C-alpha positions in Angstrom: -0.1 -0.2 -0.2 2.6 2.3 0.9 4.4 1.8 -2.5 1.0 2.7 -4.4 0.7 5.8 -2.3 4.2 6.9 -3.4 3.5 7.1 -6.9 1.6 10.4 -6.5 5.0 12.1 -5.8 7.0 11.9 -8.8 8.8 14.8 -8.1 9.9 16.0 -4.2 8.3 18.9 -2.6 10.4 21.9 -2.4 11.5 22.8 1.4 10.2 26.6 0.6 7.1 25.4 -1.1 4.3 28.2 -0.5 1.6 25.0 0.4 4.2 23.7 2.9 4.7 27.2 4.7 1.0 27.7 4.7 0.5 24.5 6.2 3.1 24.6 8.8 1.6 28.0 9.8 -1.9 26.8 10.2 -0.3 23.6 12.4 1.9 26.2 14.5 -1.3 28.3 15.5 -3.6 25.1 16.1 -1.4 23.5 18.0 -0.1 26.7 20.4 -3.8 27.3 21.1 -4.3 23.8 21.9 -1.6 23.8 24.5 -2.5 26.7 26.4 -6.3 25.4 26.6 -5.3 21.6 27.5 -2.2 22.5 29.8 -5.0 24.1 32.2 -7.5 21.4 31.7 -4.9 18.5 32.3 -4.0 20.2 35.7 -7.4 20.6 36.5 -8.5 17.4 35.8 -5.1 15.5 37.6 -5.0 13.3 34.4 -1.6 12.1 33.5 -2.7 11.6 29.9 -3.8 15.2 29.4 -0.7 16.6 30.8 1.2 14.3 28.4 -0.9 15.4 25.3 -0.8 19.2 26.5 3.1 18.8 26.4 2.9 17.2 22.9 1.0 20.2 21.8 3.7 22.6 23.4 6.4 20.3 21.7 4.6 20.4 18.2 4.3 24.1 18.3 8.1 24.7 18.9 8.6 22.0 16.1 6.5 23.7 13.5 8.3 27.0 14.3 11.6 25.6 13.9 10.3 24.0 10.5 9.2 27.4 9.3 12.8 28.7 10.4 14.7 26.3 8.3 12.3 25.7 5.2 14.6 27.4 2.7 17.9 26.4 4.1 20.3 23.7 2.7 19.5 19.9 3.5 22.2 19.9 6.2 20.4 22.5 8.4 17.1 21.0 7.8 18.3 17.8 9.0 19.8 19.1 11.9 16.4 20.9 12.8 14.8 17.5 12.4 17.3 15.9 14.8 16.8 18.6 17.2 13.0 17.7 16.9 13.5 13.9 17.2 15.9 14.3 20.4 13.2 16.4 22.0 10.4 14.3 21.4 12.5 11.1 22.5 13.3 13.0 25.6 9.5 14.2 26.2 8.6 10.7 26.1 11.3 9.7 28.9 9.7 12.7 31.1 6.2 11.7 30.3 7.0 8.0 31.4 8.7 9.4 34.7 5.9 11.7 35.7 3.2 8.8 34.6 5.1 6.3 37.5 4.8 9.1 40.0 0.9 9.5 39.4 0.6 5.8 39.5 2.5 5.9 42.9 0.2 8.6 44.3 -3.0 6.8 43.0 -4.6 10.1 41.6 -8.2 9.7 40.4 -8.5 12.3 37.2 -11.7 14.0 36.2 -13.5 12.0 33.4 -15.6 14.9 32.2 -12.6 17.1 31.5 -10.7 14.1 29.7 -13.7 13.4 27.6 -14.2 16.9 26.5 -10.7 17.8 25.8 -10.1 14.6 24.2 -12.5 15.3 21.7 -11.1 18.7 20.9 -7.9 17.5 20.7 -8.7 15.0 18.3 -10.4 17.3 16.0 -7.7 19.7 16.1 -4.9 17.1 15.3 -6.9 15.2 12.8 -7.3 18.4 10.7 -3.5 19.1 11.0 -2.7 15.6 10.0 -5.0 15.6 6.9 -3.0 18.8 5.9 0.4 17.5 6.5 -0.6 14.1 4.8 0.7 14.9 1.2 4.2 15.9 3.0 4.6 12.5 4.3 7.3 11.5 1.7 9.6 14.7 1.9 12.9 15.4 3.6 13.6 14.5 7.1 12.0 18.2 8.3 8.7 17.3 6.4 8.2 13.7 7.5 9.0 14.7 11.4 6.0 17.0 11.0 3.7 14.1 9.6 5.0 11.6 12.0 4.4 14.0 14.8 0.8 14.8 13.8 -0.2 11.0 13.2 1.2 10.4 16.9 -0.9 13.0 18.0 -4.2 11.6 16.4 -3.6 8.2 18.2 -2.9 10.2 21.5 -6.0 11.9 21.5 -7.9 8.5 20.8 -5.9 7.1 23.8 -7.1 10.0 26.1 -10.8 9.6 25.0 -10.1 5.7 25.7 -8.9 6.2 28.9 -11.7 8.8 29.9 -14.1 5.9 29.2 -12.3 3.5 31.2 -11.8 5.6 34.2 -15.4 6.3 34.1 -16.4 2.4 34.0 -13.5 1.3 36.4 -13.5 4.1 39.1 -9.7 3.9 39.2 -7.0 6.2 37.8 -5.2 3.1 36.2 -6.6 3.5 32.6 -5.0 6.9 32.6 -2.0 6.0 33.7 -1.6 3.1 31.2 -2.4 5.5 28.3 0.1 8.0 29.6 2.5 5.0 29.6 1.4 4.2 25.9 1.8 8.0 25.0 5.3 8.1 26.3 6.3 5.1 24.3 5.0 6.5 21.1 7.0 9.6 21.7 10.2 7.8 22.2 9.6 5.5 19.2 8.6 8.8 17.1 11.6 10.6 18.2 13.9 7.4 17.1 12.5 7.4 13.8 12.9 11.2 13.2 16.2 11.0 14.8 17.6 8.2 12.5 16.1 9.7 9.2 18.0 13.0 10.2 21.0 11.7 10.8 20.9 9.7 7.5 20.6 12.8 5.8 23.7 14.8 7.8 25.7 11.7 6.6 24.7 11.9 3.2 25.6 15.8 3.2 28.8 15.1 4.8 29.6 12.7 2.0 28.4 15.2 -0.8 30.8 18.0 0.7 33.6 15.5 1.1 33.3 14.1 -2.4 33.0 18.0 -3.8 36.4 19.1 -1.7 38.0 15.9 -3.4 36.9 16.6 -6.8 38.1 20.3 -6.5 41.6 19.3 -5.0 41.9 17.0 -8.1 41.0 19.8 -10.6 
């Protein structure tokens, strides 16, 4: 299936494409607004999964801002930005995993109404952003990292809604803890994928510069 999808991209999308820039701006504003709304809701609801999701919105906002800053730059700089995003996502996953363990130890019971409402709003926001970014999923590491982040965000919102239903049904906070742990694992996995792709492009850029240098010396 992935091979069939790729046939629609006979030429790579330019990193400074107007469509790419517009999409990044929409994604940046949407994620920034959701971070402000969800961070307050996560604290008010005492929900590990909502807090994890709010931090994810914050991280995405910063990532999209970085993407806008390097869109017109050389491949090496775009790869460096993608590497920074990958490392940040990986570190965020580790941090969320640690806070989830703390909430599990404290036995906190989250507010299911807050979790459900915010989960739906987050799903609608991230789903819209993911649809906008879908066409850029086969671009360079910088473009692909934005698509990967949005894809995991949609999964995360679905997980928050599932956790809210389970907390309501069981009367315990364990579903919230489990979902937060899963979201942390997704962040770690996504960060690893982005970092690996970016490192590959950095090695490719280094090889090209070395080849050009050797060619000039021989000439």
